[in-house]
Every structure is written in structure tokens, then in C-alpha cells.
N, C-alpha and C positions, 0 to 999 in steps of 0.2 A: 504494499500499499504506498502510496506517495505521501508526504508530507502534507501537502494540501487536502488530500482526503482525510487523512487521520485529524487535522485539525478542525475540517468540517464536520466530522463526525462527532468529535469530541464537543463540538460547538453545541451538537443538537443535545448532548446530554446538560450541559452547562445552563442551555436555554431552558430545559425541561425543568430543571431546579429552579431559576428563575421565575419560571410560570407558576410553579407550585407556590413559592411564596408571595407571588403577586396575587394569586388566588387567595391567598392566605390573609390578604390585606385589603383587598380590593372589591370583595363581592359582599352583599348585604348579609349581616350575620343572622343566623338562625340558631337555635340551641332546643334540640328536640327533648334533652332531658329537662331544662326547663319548662318547655311547653308543657310535658306532662305533669309536672307539678302544678302548673295552672290550671289543667283540666280538671285535675282532681279537687284543686281547691274551689273552682266553680261548681263542681257537682257536690262538695261539702257545704256549699253556700258561704265560704269564707272569701271567695274573691267574685269580682265582679268586673268583667271586661267589657265595657261600653253597653251594649243592650243584650250581651250574654250573660246570664246568670242561672242559677240551677234550674230553672223550669225552662226559660227560652231556648236554651243548649239542645233540649229535646224537641222542641218545637219546631226549631229552624232545622232538624234533621242533620245536626252535626254529630251525634252519635250513632255510630255505625251498630246496628243490631241485628244483621244478618249472620249466616254461619261464618266460621273461621276455618279455612282449610287445613288439615292436617292438626289440628289442636286435640290432645288428648283427653280422652276422658275425666283424667286426673284434675284437670283443671276445669272448674265450672266455666261455663260460656260468660256468667253475668259477671265473674272477677276478671276476665281479660279485657282491658279498656281497648276499645277502637275507636277511631274517628273517620268520617268520612272525606273525601278530598274537599268539598266545601268547608267542613268544620277545621280542619287542618289550615286551610289557606285563610280562614278568618280568625282561628285562634293564634297558630303558630307563625301566622304570616307568611308571605310569598318568597322570604330568601332561601338561603341554602346554609345547611349545618355544615360549614366548611371543616375540614380537619384542621387540627391544631398545628403550627408550623412544626412542631417535635415529632409529631406522627407522621406528617407528610415527608419530610426528611428521612424518617426512619424507614418509610415504604420506599423511598426513593432509595436509599442506600442499599436496601434489601433485593429490589428488582430492577429498577433502571441501570445501575451500574453493573450489574451482571449481564444485563443486555449488551454489554460491551462486546460481547461473542459477535457481534454485526461487523466488528473490524476484522474478524476472520473470513469474513465472505471473500471470495477469490476476485478481487478488485483488480483492473488493468490500468497499471500507471505508467505503462510506455506507449500506450495507444496514441496516435496524432490526435485524436479526438477525445481525450482520455475524460474530461468532465462530462461531455454528452453521454460517452459509452458509461461512465459510472452511474449517471442519473437513471438512465433508461434500464439498466442492470438493478440497481435498486428499486425501481417501480416493478419491475418484473419479479423479483425476488420477494419483497415484502407486500405489494400489492395485489399478486397473485401466486401465492404458495402452492396451489394444487399445481398450476401448470409448470412452475419452476421446478417442483419436485419430480413432476412427470418426466421433464428433459433430463433432470439428472440421474434419477433412477435407471432411465433406459439407458444413457450414454454409460453408467457404469455396468449394467448388463451387459451392453455391447464388450466392453474390457474382459469381462469374465467369458465372454464368448472367445475372444482372441487369447485367453489364458487357457481355457480348455484345449483349443488347437495348437497351442505351442508348448504346453508343459511337458517337460521331459523329451522335447525333441531339440532338433539343431538351434544353434545360435542363430542362423540364417533366418528360420522359422520365427525365433524369437523377433529378430530384427523387422520382418515384415510385417508381423501381426501388430507390433507397436507402432510403425510408422502408419498402418491402417488404423489404428484406434484413434491416433492424434488427427488424421485426416477427418475422420468422422466427426469432430468438434467444427468444421469448416462449412460455410455456404458453398454447395457445389450447384446451386439452381441454374447457375450461367451456362453449364455444360447439359441440360436437362431441356426439354420442350416445354414450351410455357403453358398456362392453362388454356384449355380450348382448343390445342393444335390436335390436328387427325392423326391417325396412325402412320400415314406416309410420312408427316413430320415427324413422328417416332422414330421410323425406321432410319431417317436421316439423321438424326440427332445420335441414334444408336451406333451411326458409321464413324462418329467423330473420334478423333484419335485420343481423347482424353482418357477414356477408360479401358481403349484397347492397350494405351501405353499404361497405365496402372496397373492392369493384369501382367504384361509383360516385365514390368519393374517389379512386382512383390514375387513373382515366380513361386506361386504357391499353386497354379493350376497346372494340371496334366497336359505336356505340349508334345509328347512323342507321338505321331499318329499310329507307328508300329505296335507300341507298347505304353501305352497311356501311365500305367500304375508304375513303370521300374524309374521313370523319370519324374514323380510327382513331388519327389524331395532330393534332387541331385547331390544336395550338400549335406545329407546326414549320414553318409559314409564316411569310414575312418578317413579315406583318401578322398576328400569332396570333388577335386578337380579330376578324377578318373571316372566320373559319373558319366560322361558322353565319350563316345569312342572317337567321333568325329573332332578333330581340332578348330575346324572351322566353324563348328557348332558350338563347341564348348567355351571357345573365346568370348563370344558374346554374353554368356552366362557369367562367367568369370568377371566380366565388365561390370554387368548390372548388378551382381553380387557385392561386387566393392562399392557401387554407388549406394546401393541399400545399406550397407554396413557404415559409410560414412554419415548419411542421413539419419539413421537409428543413433548413432552416437551423439550427433548435435542435438536432435531432438531431446535426447535424454538430458544432455547439459543443459538445455534451456527450460527444463521442466523443474517447477516450484518445489523447493524441498520443505522441511520443516512440519511434516504430517502429525508425527507423534507429539511434540511439543504443543502443537495447535490443538489435537485432540484432548491433551490435557488442561487445556484452558477452559474447555467445555465443564470441567468438574465444579467449577465457579457457579455456574448457571444450575447444576444438578445439586450442589449443596444448598443454593438458596430456595430450591423447590422444596426438599427435603427439610430446610428450616421452616419453610411457611406451614408444611403439613405438621411438623412437631408443634408448631405454635398454636395451631387452629384447635387441636385434641388434647393440648394440655391443659392442667387443673387451673392455670393463672391466664388462661389466654382471655382476651378482650374481643369485643367486637372488630377491632381491625384487623384481628386474625384472620376472619373470613376475607378481607380485603386482600391479604396476602396470596392465599391460597386463590383465590378468583383470577387474579393477575397472573399468577403462575399458571393456571390451566390455560388461559387467554392466550399464552404464548409459547407453549409446549412444543407447539410445531416449529418452530426457530430452531432448536437444537437439531433436529432431523435434518432439517434443510441445509444447515452449515456443516454437519458432519457428512454427509455425503458430497457435498460442494468441495470440501478440502480432502478429501481421500481420492476424489476424482481432480486431480490438481491440474491448474492451466498453466500454458506456458509464460514464461517471463514476460516475452514481448510476442504476442500474437502476430504481429505484422511482420516480425522476423520469421517466425515459424512459417507462415503462409509463404512467403519469399522462398524458403529451404525447399519447401514442397513442391513449388511451381519450378524452381531451377532443376530439381530432382528429376521430375518429370520431362523436363527438357532435355536434359542429359540421357535419359532412359530412351526417348525417341530418336534421340541421335545415334545411339550406339543399335537400336532395332532397325532404323534406316541402313545404316553402315553394313549391319550383320545380311541384310536381304541383297544388298548389292556384292558384297564379299563373296556369297554362295555361288554368284552367278560369274564373278570373275576375280578370285583369290588372290591371284598375282599383283593385279592394279591396286586393290583396296586394301591399304595396309592400316594401322591403326593411327597414321598422322591424318586420315582422310576422314576421321571421326569430327563432326561439327560440333564440338562442346559449346557449352553456353560461355559467353564471354562478356565482360561489361560494358552496358550499353544494350544488350539484348534485352529485351522486355518478355520473359518468360511466362509474365502472369498474362499476356495477350492469348498466347496459344495455350497455353494449360492454366486456366484462369481458378485460382483457390481465394473464395472471397472471405467475407469478415467471419470472425471469430465467434460461433455460437454456443459455446459450452456451457454448462451449468446454468440453461434456462435463461441465458442472456436475451433470447429473441424467441419469439412463436413459430417455431420453424421445425420440421421434423427432419432428423438427422439419420440416415440409415445406411451410409456406404459399407459399414462393417456387415450388416445384415445382408446387404446384396449381393456382396462379395462370396460371402460364405454359402449363402444360397447358390450362386452362380456354381461354385467349386463343387458341391454337392452334386448338382445338376449335371455338369462335365462329367464327374467320376461316374455317376449312374448312367450317363449314356455311354461314354467309353467302356464302360463293364458290358453294357447290352451289346455296343459294338462288336467287342470283343467275342463275346460268346456267339454272336451270330456269324460271326468269320471263321469261327472254330468249327461251327455246324456245319457250314457252307464246305469247309475243307473235309470235313468227315464224310459229306455227301459227295466228294470228288465235284465239287460245283466248282468253276472259276470264280476266284474273287477279285481278279484283275481290275473290273469297273469300279470295285468299291476302293481299292487301294487307290486307284487314280484319283477318285473323287476326294478321298482324304487327303492325298497329297496336294491336292489343287485348292485346297480351303485353308485359309489362313485361321487357325484355332483362335488366336488372341483377338480376330475381328469378331468371330463370335462370343468370344467371353466378354469383350466389350458391349455388345449387344444386349447380352444376358445380364449385365449389371444394370444398363440403362432400363430394361424391362422392369426390372425390380425394383429401382428407385423411383422410375415413374409412374409404377402401379399402386396398388393398394398396400396400405401400411400392414404389417402382419400382426396376427392375433395376439402376441407376445406384448405389443405395444400397448394395445388397449388394455391388456391385464394390468399391465404396471401402471397405465394412466389412471384406472379405477381403483388401483391400490393406492396412490398417492392420494387421490379425492378421498378415500375411506379414511386413511390416515389423518389427513387434515380436518376432516370433518368430525372426525372422533374425538380430538382435543376441543375444537370448538365447541361441541354438543356437551362434554364434560364440564366446559365453563358456563354453558347455558344452564346445564341440569342443576349446579351448585348454586347460580344466581335464583334460578326459576323455584327451587324447593326452598329457598331460605326465605322466612317470612320477611313481607307480606308473601305468600304462594300464589304464584302467576307470572305473566311474562312483564317484567320491568323494565327500566332503562339500561341495565347493566346486561341481562340477558337479551333484550332487543339489540344493543349495539354489538354484541358477539355475533349476533344470528346475522344481523346487515353487514357486517365485516365479511362474513364466511361468503355471504352471498353475492357481494359486490367482487370478492376476489375469486369467484368461480366463472365470472364470464369468460374469461381468456381461455380457461380449461373447456368451457362448452365450446368455444369457437375452435379450440385447436381439435375437439372431437368432429367437427363438421368438416374443417378445411385441414389437409395435410400441410400445406403452406398458404397462410391466409393472405389476402391480398392487402393493399395499402389501406384501403377503407376499412378492413377487418381490424388490422392493426393499431389505426388510429382509435378506434371504438374501444379496444380492448386496453390500448394505453390510458385512455379517459377513466375509463373504470378501474383501472390499476391506481391510477394517482387518487383516484376519490378514496378506493379502499385504504391506500397507505395513510392518507390524510384522516381517514375515520380510525383506522388504528390508533394513530399518534394522539389524537383527542380522545378516544375511549381510554387509553392509559392515563392521559394526564388528567381528564376528569374523574377517574377512580381514585387515583391517588390524591386529588385534591379534595376529594369528597363531594363533587360536584352533583352526583347524584343523590345525595341526602338532601331531598327537597320533598315538598308535599306531593307532587305529583309522580315523582318516582317510587316515593315511598309507599304510595297507594296502590299503583300497579293497576289503572283503570281500563287498561287496553281490552282485557277479556271481560271485564264486568257485565252481567252480573254473574256469570259462570265462575270466573277467578278473581281474585282482588277486589278492589273498589274502596278500599280501606286502608287505615294505616294504625300501627299500634306502636305502644313505648316500652315492648318487652326487651330486656337486657339478654346479652349471649348466653348468660347461664339460664335464663328463662327458656330460652330457644332450645337448648340442649335438654331440659328437663320437661317441657309440656309440648313439644313439636319432635316428630320421628324424622329430625333431619341428620343425625350423627351417620346413620346408614348410607345416605344419599353422598355425603361427604365422603365418606370412606369408599363407596364405588368410585366416585369421579376422582379421588386421588390414587386408588389402585389402577384402575384403568387409564387414566392420563399419565400416570410416571411409568407404568410398564412401556408404553408405546414408545417414546423416545430411548428408554434403555435397551429394549429388543433392537432398536433400529439402529443404535450405538455398536451394539457388540455384533449385529450382522455387517455393517460397514467395516468394522476392524477385522473381522475374519476375511471378508472378500478382498480387503485393501492386502493382508498379510499375503493370502494366495497368491495374488496376481501382481505383487511388487517384482517378480522375477522378469515382467515385462520391462520396466522403468529401471532398474536396479543399475547402477553405473558407478564405476570407480574411475575417476580421471587417469590415475597411474595404471590400474589393470588395462583399461582400454587402448592406453597408448602402447603397452607392451604387446598386446594382441595386434594392432595395427602394425607395429613395426616388424612383428614376427610375418605376417601375413606378406608384408612388402619384401621380405629377404627371401621369401619362399622360392625355390628353384622352377616351380610349376609357374610363375608369375611370368618367365622369359621365355618367348617364342623368337626362334630364328634370330637370337641374338638381341631382340627387343625386349625391355621390360614391359609387361602388361600393367599399367597403371592408369588408373584414370585420372582426368584432370580434376584440380581440387580448387581452381578460382571460383566456382560457384557459391564455395563455403565463405566466401570474403564478405 
């Protein structure tokens, strides 16, 4: 995080504290404890408030005589003092029973400062538009947590897919799948047909060289027409450069492998570190939640303890989002990473083009004829890699990993079927010359490129929707636990805080709904979602500030008149101990605390386990990698006809 971003976020916390103090001094005072004594005095005939006395208080309908929801039989209804909304406004006045400055600051120290885990979100400090990018990212993260968690969960599931494909395999496969997982976080829509284009446009787009080159450069597709399985991973053997018998064929494989090795090394060096210290900092948040739970159920608890717990439940989705965002680390500079990926594809295409010419005229086309990327070449024009979209920064589907893996599986299945058919044809003494000629005349990488585009341009996989609904349910579980706590705490019914929590959940779900309908929403849909995200973020901030400052302690909020006459419509003067004694609220508090607390803990453990399993993809040591690179450069297999087989490194500059 840049100093400017740190200062701006720190300023939010300072401004929050200042606002709390301002609320404590600038709002018309109302004290419900004093008001309760006044009402009892009026009923006893010892106090007269204007025209309100022990008789008129009943005649004016200021005393609520209806049922009190969840009141236990052990407390006679006649002994539980309640006022109507009109009675509260007439006797207690229309102000706010603001929190005492000491209580407000205590609440702030308990929850607002632990919310400093916001500093751990993966901000971009090296982007050329870092202020705007930071602003939009914050709006997406905090304004639409379900959409942000969907993107983050999905991307990490794609990393797990790469892990499963490369675990225990060769280092080349490790490099290939790590590079693919990095590419998965960037916008590749410029290489795909736009919305509304016909199938012919799709075929034309499928023929572009971006995805064909990607398939060639990764080297994870079967590429031998004669035996597609023997060359599925030519570098997994003890002597990787003996995988192909034909020197001219193996030479381009060696070059692409070196390019991939250098790219993976640079990507690992550009990956942000410090996952474990960042995860450890989340302990502050979890400790704050445990502290709020202990306070709520302790014998010395006061009414403010419920506020601690209510705020904690309301924001318990935040550590889940932060946890998955930081284990799915973003690059130090997304712009630099995009450039490296574009230049890598540029050089892979150069090797592929050179290899095709060399197969026709091996004496003429030597290594010097490879058109490597040079300073001044705009690789991003031929192989455009767009904006960084990782960790839910934008409303867009990222699925290159799924598309490549699905295409690999299809290619292997087809190759296996072709091999079986060929074997059957030979066993039946049928000629397969026509099939062989067809196989030799088709560029397999062109087929692979088209398959990748077909998957990217088609429907999203069912796994994405499963993850999207999982994120949605996780978010709404936390929101509904906060709603249940506020709803079931007298006055029982929909009140200001429960309604505020629900409104935030509803507003922040708009972007998620848009994503379910459109894989890549257009400008209008994104603009609409941005407005709702901004509104949800402002409402989130306002809700927390009002709860901390006690702004919800007014007659209207205490009476909860929204669902009257079915629920609410009155306010009482019960203490915290009275609520625990005469209302069945402890069970609801326990349920909200257990369910709300278990969700982030389980998510934290799952994220940590996934991270530990997948870290072989990005594990890097500068000294170790340099030793490997030097050993590879010194390998005698890298010398052909007295010429060292080395790729140009100018593209890394």
C-alpha cells in the first residue's frame, strides 16, 4: 500500500472518531433512563408534564397496552411499562439518547480500530491510475462483498485446479500452470468476440493467434499427431531434451521452455509476499469479536455489550473477504506483469513462426532468424493483455484457466479416441493413410486456440455458479445473524439497526445479481452497479457510525413501528438484565454468535490449507532460481552445431 493510500484510510478512522465525538456534543440530548423515571412519576401522580398527568396519559393513548412479543409469563404484562411511539415523542421528546463519549470511544477502540484489516486488502500502489483504481476497488470490495467474494473464491479455485494439474509433476508444468494462473487475473476480452457477434465472427476470432500462441507457449497440450500421449509432458523425463527425436522439432520446444521458465521466474519475483504476517494480523479482528461475545454474556455486561456484538456480526464477512484476497496475492505492479505476459507471447509466436519455416528449410533458418521482441515493439498490440481484474476489482468473468484445462481434457480425449480408431483400423487391415495425412495437415495449436476461445466465449461452467451462490450465502449468513440479533432484542420486530443491516445487504447484492445475468456486463450495467456499490458503502459507513454514536437510540427506532400491529409499535424501559431475565433472547444471541463466528473461522482455515497446498506454484528463492538458471544455461544440450541455444532476454528489461 502506498503512503497516500495509508494516510487516506487512516484518515477515515480519525474522521470516524471525530464524528462520534461531534455526535456526542451536537445532537439534542435524550435520556431514556430519565424518561422512564418521568413516566413512572406521572403514573404515580407525582409529576405533571404540561397537560400530561396520571389520567390524561391513558386518555391520550400514550401508554401501550397491547401484547409484548417474547415476554415470559414470569413477568406480568401489567408490570412491564411500555409507551406508544406518540407517547415516547410527547414525554421523552424527539431527540436521541446519544452514547456517552467514553462509551463511544470504547466501542470505537473495540471495533473501528480492528477494522484496520482494511489496510490488508490488495491495493495497487504502482498503477498509473492508482487513485481511481483504489477507489473503484474499494467500492467493489466493500460496496458489493458477494460479487467480490465470488471473484476471489473463483480465482483461488482456479489456482487449486492449476495445483492439482502440476503437483508432483515437472518444474516446467509448475511454471506453465503458474503463468496461466497469473494470466487468469487479467482482462482478455479484447481477444474475444464482442456481445452480439455471430458464430462466423466467433470462428474468425478463434483463429487469432493469441490463444494459439498461448497453447503453444504453455506446452501443456498433446502435440504429436503420431503419439499424442508420449509428448504430453516432454520435460518430465530425467533427460528432458531427449523427449523428441527430431532435433529441429525439439529445438523450438527448448526455446519455448526457456521463455516459460524466465517468465515464471519474473512473475514469482513480482508476486507480493507476506501472507503469513498478514493472516496473523486478522487475529486482532477475531479477538475483538471474541471480546464482544464475552462481554455480551458476562454477568457484568451492560446494554452497550449488545452493540459490540451487533457491530461484530454486521461486519464478520470482512475477514472472509480479506483472507481470500491476501492468500490470492496480487502482483506488485499489474502493469509490469501485463507487459511481461504480452512480450512473452510475442516471443513465443516468434519461435513458433521460426520453427515452421525451419522445418521447411532447416539450413536457411538458424537461431539468428528468430524475430525476438525489441525495445520499441508494442507487444500489447499483437497480444493484448488488459487491466488487472484480480480479487474482484471489476465485474467480469475470468476463466482462462478453466478454458485451457477443459480444452486439454477435450484434446486428450479426442487423441485417445483417434488412437483407438487408428488401432482398430490397422487391426482390420484398413488403410489409415488418409487419416495420417489429415492429421499431418492440421495445425493442432490452431485447433487448441479455437477450443480455448469457444470455452471463454461460451457459458460459464457450473462450478462458477456454485461458488457464486456459496459466496452469496456466506455473506447473507453474516448479515442475517446481525439482523436476527437486532430483531429479537426488545423491542422485538424490524427496527432501525436490523433494517439498516438488511438494506446494506440488499444494495450490495445488486452487483452480484448483475453478474449472474451477464458474464461481462456492459458499460450501463457496470455504471448502475457502481452507483449501488457507492450507495451501499456509504450506508455501511453510516450504519456503523450511527450505531457507535447511539443515533438509533430514539423514539422511532426504539418503537420499531414498521410492522405494527403485528410486531413492535411500542418502546420499553427495560434494562439489559431485565431483557435477559424476562425475554428469551439469550438463545438467539448464542445462535447468532456461534453461526456468525464459525463461518469466518472455517473460511480462514480453508483458505490457509489451500494456500499451503498451492504455494509450490509461486514458491521462489532468488538464489536457488539463479542456480537453476545458470545450470540450464551451461547444459551441453543447449548447444546445437556449435551455437548456444539461448533465448533473448531483452524482453525482461
